[in-house]
C-alpha positions as CSV (number, residue, x, y, z in Angstrom):
1,M,0.0,0.1,-0.1
2,I,2.9,2.3,0.9
3,E,6.4,1.6,-0.2
4,V,9.1,4.2,0.8
5,R,12.7,3.8,-0.6
6,N,15.8,5.7,0.2
7,L,14.0,8.8,1.3
8,V,16.3,12.0,1.9
9,K,15.1,15.4,2.6
10,N,17.4,18.2,2.9
11,Y,16.5,21.7,4.5
12,G,19.7,23.7,3.1
13,A,22.7,22.4,5.0
14,I,20.4,20.4,7.5
15,R,19.4,16.8,6.6
16,A,15.9,16.1,8.0
17,L,15.8,12.4,6.5
18,D,18.8,10.5,6.0
19,D,18.1,7.3,3.6
20,I,15.0,5.9,5.1
21,S,13.0,2.8,3.7
22,F,9.9,1.1,4.7
23,T,6.8,-0.8,3.3
24,L,3.3,-0.5,4.7
25,N,0.7,-3.3,3.8
26,K,-3.1,-2.7,3.5
27,G,-5.0,-2.2,6.8
28,E,-2.0,-2.1,9.1
29,I,-1.7,1.0,11.7
30,L,1.9,2.0,11.7
31,G,3.3,4.4,14.6
32,F,6.4,6.8,13.9
33,L,8.0,6.9,17.4
34,G,10.8,9.6,18.1
35,P,11.4,12.8,19.8
36,N,10.8,16.2,18.2
37,G,12.9,16.6,15.3
38,A,13.2,12.9,14.5
39,G,12.0,13.2,11.2
40,K,8.3,12.0,11.7
41,T,6.4,15.3,10.5
42,T,8.6,15.4,7.6
43,T,8.1,11.6,6.5
44,M,4.2,12.1,6.7
45,R,4.3,15.6,4.6
46,I,6.3,13.8,1.9
47,I,4.1,10.6,1.9
48,T,0.9,12.9,1.4
49,G,2.6,15.2,-1.2
50,F,2.6,18.3,0.9
51,I,6.5,18.7,0.4
52,S,9.0,17.1,-2.3
53,P,11.8,14.8,-1.2
54,S,15.5,15.9,-2.3
55,S,16.0,12.0,-3.2
56,G,14.4,8.5,-2.9
57,T,10.8,7.6,-4.0
58,V,7.4,7.0,-2.4
59,K,4.5,5.1,-3.7
60,V,1.1,5.0,-2.4
61,A,-1.1,2.3,-3.9
62,G,1.2,2.0,-6.9
63,Y,1.4,5.8,-7.8
64,D,4.5,8.0,-7.4
65,V,3.8,10.9,-5.1
66,V,5.8,13.1,-6.9
67,E,4.8,12.1,-10.5
68,H,1.1,11.6,-9.7
69,P,0.1,13.7,-7.0
70,I,-3.5,14.2,-7.5
71,Q,-4.0,10.1,-7.7
72,V,-2.1,9.8,-4.2
73,K,-4.3,12.7,-2.6
74,K,-7.4,11.0,-3.6
75,K,-6.4,7.7,-1.4
76,I,-5.3,9.7,1.7
77,G,-6.6,11.4,4.2
78,Y,-4.5,13.7,6.5
79,L,-4.8,15.0,9.8
80,P,-1.7,17.4,10.6
81,E,-0.9,18.2,14.3
82,T,-2.7,21.7,14.4
83,P,-6.2,20.8,12.6
84,P,-6.7,22.7,9.4
85,L,-9.9,24.2,10.7
86,Y,-11.9,27.1,9.9
87,N,-13.3,28.4,13.3
88,E,-15.8,31.0,12.0
89,M,-17.8,28.0,10.3
90,T,-20.2,25.3,11.4
91,V,-18.8,21.9,11.7
92,S,-21.4,20.8,9.0
93,K,-20.5,23.6,6.4
94,Y,-16.8,23.1,7.1
95,L,-17.4,19.3,6.3
96,K,-19.2,20.0,3.2
97,Y,-16.3,22.7,2.0
98,V,-13.4,20.2,2.4
99,A,-15.5,17.4,0.6
100,E,-16.1,19.9,-2.2
101,L,-12.5,20.6,-2.1
102,K,-11.3,16.9,-2.4
103,D,-13.6,16.3,-5.3
104,V,-16.2,14.0,-3.5
105,H,-19.0,13.5,-5.8
106,K,-22.0,16.0,-5.3
107,D,-24.4,12.8,-4.7
108,K,-22.2,11.6,-1.9
109,I,-21.4,14.7,0.2
110,S,-24.5,14.4,2.2
111,S,-24.0,10.8,3.3
112,N,-20.4,11.1,3.5
113,I,-20.8,14.0,6.2
114,D,-23.3,12.1,8.3
115,K,-21.1,8.8,7.9
116,V,-18.0,10.9,9.7
117,V,-20.1,13.0,12.0
118,E,-21.6,9.6,13.2
119,L,-18.1,7.9,13.3
120,C,-16.3,10.9,15.0
121,G,-18.8,11.5,17.5
122,L,-19.5,15.0,16.3
123,K,-23.6,14.6,16.0
124,D,-24.4,16.6,18.7
125,V,-22.4,19.4,17.7
126,K,-22.4,19.6,14.1
127,D,-24.4,22.5,14.0
128,R,-22.1,24.8,16.3
129,I,-19.6,27.2,15.6
130,I,-15.9,25.4,15.5
131,G,-14.3,28.1,17.2
132,N,-16.7,27.5,20.1
133,L,-15.8,23.7,20.5
134,S,-13.6,22.0,23.0
135,K,-9.9,21.0,22.1
136,G,-11.3,17.2,22.0
137,F,-13.9,18.2,19.6
138,K,-12.0,20.3,17.3
139,Q,-9.6,17.2,17.0
140,R,-12.7,15.2,16.3
141,T,-13.5,17.6,13.7
142,G,-10.0,17.6,12.0
143,L,-10.1,13.6,12.0
144,A,-13.7,13.6,10.4
145,Q,-12.3,16.3,7.4
146,A,-9.6,13.4,6.9
147,L,-11.9,10.8,6.4
148,I,-14.6,12.7,4.5
149,N,-13.3,11.2,1.3
150,D,-13.5,7.8,2.3
151,P,-9.7,7.5,2.2
152,E,-7.8,4.1,2.1
153,I,-5.0,5.7,3.7
154,L,-5.0,7.9,7.0
155,I,-2.1,10.0,7.9
156,L,-2.2,11.4,11.4
157,D,0.4,13.4,12.9
158,E,0.4,13.7,16.6
159,P,-3.6,13.2,16.9
160,T,-3.8,13.2,20.6
161,S,-1.6,16.4,21.1
162,G,-2.9,18.4,23.8
163,L,-6.1,16.4,24.7
164,D,-7.2,15.6,28.2
165,P,-7.0,12.0,29.1
166,K,-10.4,10.8,28.5
167,Q,-10.3,12.6,25.0
168,I,-7.2,10.8,24.2
169,I,-8.5,7.5,25.3
170,E,-11.7,8.3,22.7
171,I,-9.5,9.4,20.0
172,R,-7.2,6.4,20.4
173,N,-10.1,4.1,20.6
174,L,-11.6,5.6,17.5
175,I,-8.3,5.1,15.5
176,K,-8.1,1.4,16.3
177,S,-11.8,1.0,15.0
178,L,-10.5,1.9,11.7
179,A,-7.8,-1.0,11.7
180,G,-8.4,-3.5,8.8
181,E,-10.6,-1.0,6.7
182,R,-8.0,1.7,6.4
183,T,-4.2,1.8,6.2
184,V,-3.0,4.2,9.0
185,I,0.0,5.8,9.9
186,L,0.3,8.1,13.1
187,S,3.0,9.7,14.8
188,S,3.7,10.3,18.7
189,H,6.7,11.1,20.9
190,I,4.9,8.9,23.5
191,L,5.9,5.5,24.0
192,P,2.7,4.2,25.6
193,E,0.5,6.1,23.1
194,I,1.9,4.1,20.4
195,Q,2.0,0.8,22.0
196,M,-1.8,1.3,22.9
197,T,-2.7,2.0,19.5
198,C,-0.4,0.7,16.9
199,E,0.4,-2.9,15.5
200,S,3.9,-2.1,14.4
201,V,6.6,0.8,15.0
202,I,9.3,2.7,13.4
203,I,11.6,4.3,15.8
204,L,13.1,7.7,14.1
205,N,16.0,9.6,15.5
206,K,17.8,12.5,13.8
207,G,16.2,11.6,10.5
208,K,17.2,7.8,10.6
209,I,15.4,4.8,11.3
210,V,16.7,3.3,14.5
211,S,14.5,0.2,14.5
212,V,11.4,-1.2,12.9
213,D,9.6,-3.8,15.0
214,H,6.1,-5.0,16.5
215,Q,4.8,-3.0,19.4
216,K,4.9,-5.7,21.9
217,N,8.5,-5.5,21.7
218,L,9.2,-2.1,22.3
219,S,9.8,-2.2,26.0
220,K,13.3,-3.9,25.1
221,Y,14.5,-0.5,23.8
222,L,14.1,0.9,27.1
223,T,16.6,-1.4,28.8
224,G,19.8,-2.3,28.9
225,N,22.6,-0.2,26.9
226,N,19.9,2.4,25.5
227,S,18.7,3.4,29.0
228,Y,19.3,4.6,32.3
229,E,17.5,2.7,34.8
230,M,16.8,3.4,38.6
231,T,14.5,3.0,41.4
232,L,12.3,5.2,43.5
233,T,11.6,4.4,47.1
234,K,9.0,5.6,49.3
235,A,11.3,8.2,50.5
236,D,11.5,9.6,47.1
237,C,8.0,9.3,46.8
238,P,5.8,9.6,49.9
239,S,2.4,8.7,48.6
240,F,3.6,5.5,46.7
241,T,3.7,2.2,48.8
242,S,6.4,0.4,46.9
243,P,9.6,0.8,44.6
244,I,9.3,2.0,41.1
245,V,11.7,1.2,38.6
246,W,12.0,3.9,36.1
247,S,13.9,3.1,32.3
248,I,14.7,6.3,30.6
249,D,15.3,6.3,26.7
250,K,18.9,8.6,26.3
251,Q,17.2,10.4,23.3
252,G,14.9,11.8,26.4
253,M,11.6,9.9,25.6
254,F,10.1,7.6,28.0
255,G,6.9,6.6,29.6
256,L,6.5,5.3,33.4
257,K,3.4,3.2,34.2
258,I,2.6,3.5,37.9
259,V,-0.5,1.7,39.1
260,D,-1.5,3.3,42.3
261,P,-4.4,5.7,42.6
262,G,-2.8,8.1,45.4
263,V,0.4,8.9,43.4
264,K,0.8,12.6,42.6
265,A,2.9,14.1,40.0
266,K,4.9,16.6,42.2
267,S,6.0,13.9,44.5
268,V,7.1,11.7,41.9
269,T,9.2,14.1,40.2
270,Q,11.0,16.3,43.1
271,G,13.6,13.3,44.1
272,Y,13.4,11.6,40.5
273,L,14.5,14.5,38.6
274,M,17.3,15.3,40.7
275,R,18.5,12.0,40.7
276,V,18.4,11.7,37.1
277,A,20.3,14.8,36.3
278,N,23.0,13.9,38.9
279,Q,23.3,10.4,37.6
280,T,23.3,11.2,33.8
281,G,24.2,14.9,33.5
282,N,20.9,15.7,31.7
283,S,17.7,17.3,33.2
284,F,14.1,16.2,32.4
285,Q,10.7,17.9,32.4
286,L,7.5,16.4,33.0
287,I,5.6,17.2,29.7
288,D,2.4,15.0,29.7
289,I,0.0,12.8,32.2
290,I,-2.1,10.2,30.9
291,D,-4.8,8.2,33.1
292,V,-5.1,5.1,30.8
293,A,-8.4,4.1,31.9
294,G,-9.7,7.3,33.1
295,Q,-10.2,6.2,36.7
296,K,-6.8,7.2,38.2
297,K,-5.7,3.8,38.7
298,E,-3.0,3.3,36.0
299,I,-1.1,6.3,35.5
300,I,1.5,7.1,32.8
301,Y,4.0,10.3,33.3
302,Q,5.7,11.2,30.4
303,F,9.0,13.1,30.4
304,E,11.5,14.6,27.8
305,K,15.0,16.0,28.3
306,I,15.9,19.5,28.4
307,N,18.7,20.6,26.5
């Protein structure tokens, strides 16, 4: 369905992508995992035809993205990190406008709108002004515009970025429901997000593919020579009743799962960040807290390295 070969993208003297290759089959959900600046968004933009490569080839459903950009765009639904919304329009009028831009046949526009409104949970807000919606509903509207032309392939760049835990779970479940029907690529710098959504993963760093693997094997990249490990005791985290083993990826991306309703982010990070800085010479900051089930029973803390 998607074939990428020896892909290179240069921005002046900066090489954003360095000879990457991979293949994605129909119906699969692939995750791009990596820190900011790894090349995830650049790869997605080339696949969608948003930008051109410096060298290498990308084929979508047999069409070269450079030689046949219109045919490729008809196959793809694209949700960039910031959804391309018009805040002064209602949801339904916006979706009609996007459908016309994507050259959906006029006899199918109404039914396609009804379908994506139902699929994305927008029925109760379809006549509301987009600018007055919550971040979660705006993200759903962005996903609906990506689906409006009934594409075979979905490209989703950080689809849960900035959402609260409940919204993250809803969007994640929606994406997983599309598996089999559509081929999906999504990006994230959050390890647990990829683990919970994708079947396979490509780990990118500094424009290169570090590894291609199944999501079940992701945990091995946070152990051994690729990570720092340490244990927090009750003295470090008073609200937790037993030691916690933390694995920290050297590139600065990692997620830590803690099962305890009483644990607090502040008590976790105070002693922890000091010890990480002392042992590795680096400093980290808390960037996200994910309540996996929305019940405060399984919490994931997401950190990144401060340069």
